[in-house]
C-alpha positions as CSV (number, residue, x, y, z in Angstrom):
1,M,-30.3,119.7,102.7
2,F,-28.4,121.8,100.1
3,K,-29.3,125.4,99.3
4,V,-28.0,128.1,96.9
5,G,-24.8,129.6,98.2
6,D,-23.6,126.4,100.1
7,L,-20.0,125.5,99.7
8,V,-19.6,121.8,98.7
9,K,-17.1,119.3,97.4
10,R,-17.4,116.2,95.2
11,T,-17.8,112.9,97.1
12,D,-15.6,111.0,94.6
13,K,-12.4,113.0,95.6
14,I,-11.4,113.5,91.9
15,T,-10.7,117.2,92.4
16,E,-9.5,119.3,95.3
17,S,-11.9,122.1,94.3
18,I,-14.6,123.7,96.6
19,Y,-17.8,124.6,94.7
20,Q,-20.5,127.1,95.4
21,I,-24.1,126.1,94.6
22,S,-25.6,128.6,92.2
23,S,-29.0,126.8,91.4
24,I,-31.0,123.8,92.3
25,D,-33.6,122.3,90.0
26,K,-35.1,119.1,91.3
27,D,-32.2,116.6,91.0
28,L,-29.8,118.8,89.1
29,I,-27.5,121.1,91.1
30,K,-25.3,123.7,89.3
31,C,-22.2,124.9,91.0
32,N,-19.6,127.5,90.2
33,F,-15.9,127.5,91.0
34,I,-12.7,129.3,90.0
35,K,-9.7,127.4,88.8
36,N,-6.6,129.1,87.4
37,G,-8.4,132.4,87.4
38,E,-11.2,131.1,85.2
39,N,-14.9,130.5,86.1
40,W,-16.1,126.9,85.7
41,R,-19.4,125.3,86.2
42,L,-20.2,121.8,87.6
43,H,-23.6,120.1,86.9
44,T,-24.1,117.4,89.5
45,T,-26.7,115.6,91.7
46,K,-27.2,115.6,95.4
47,G,-25.6,112.2,95.8
48,E,-22.3,113.4,94.2
49,I,-21.5,116.3,96.6
50,E,-21.2,116.9,100.3
51,F,-20.7,120.0,102.4
52,A,-17.1,121.4,102.6
53,T,-15.7,121.6,106.1
54,P,-14.9,125.0,107.7
55,E,-11.2,124.1,107.4
56,E,-11.6,123.4,103.7
57,I,-13.5,126.6,103.1
58,A,-10.7,128.6,104.9
59,A,-8.0,126.7,102.9
60,G,-9.9,127.2,99.6
61,H,-9.6,123.5,98.7
62,R,-10.5,120.1,100.0
63,I,-8.1,118.8,102.7
64,D,-8.6,115.0,102.2
65,H,-7.6,115.1,98.5
66,F,-5.3,112.2,98.0
67,V,-2.5,111.7,95.4
68,D,-3.3,109.4,92.6
69,I,-1.5,106.1,92.8
70,N,0.1,106.8,89.4
71,D,1.4,110.2,90.5
72,M,5.1,110.0,91.1
73,G,5.1,113.3,93.0
74,D,7.7,116.1,92.9
75,D,10.8,115.3,90.8
76,S,12.7,118.5,91.6
77,H,15.5,116.5,93.2
78,I,15.3,113.4,91.0
79,E,18.9,112.6,91.7
80,N,18.0,111.7,95.2
81,H,15.6,108.9,93.9
82,V,18.0,107.1,91.6
83,S,19.3,103.8,92.7
84,P,23.1,103.6,93.2
85,N,22.9,100.4,91.2
86,C,21.7,102.3,88.1
87,K,24.2,102.2,85.3
88,V,24.0,104.9,82.7
89,G,25.7,104.6,79.3
90,V,27.3,101.2,80.2
91,R,27.2,98.6,77.4
């Protein structure tokens, strides 16, 4: 199963991070990962993680990470997403 040094990801797909297992103590697994240049630690169990794929390891993040249904995405060109029926400042 899992061993120290393995690269894993969460099964719940909440984050796109790839974690490295730093210690295993019975059911508790401690993992480290770097986010925004800072070291973070995840405490989890065997049922909450799975092995990262070689493609994900190469990319440095999970590949199947989906966008939350409430995430409206990129609004850099919001003018392209405004209905022509939208009336601004009309009373």
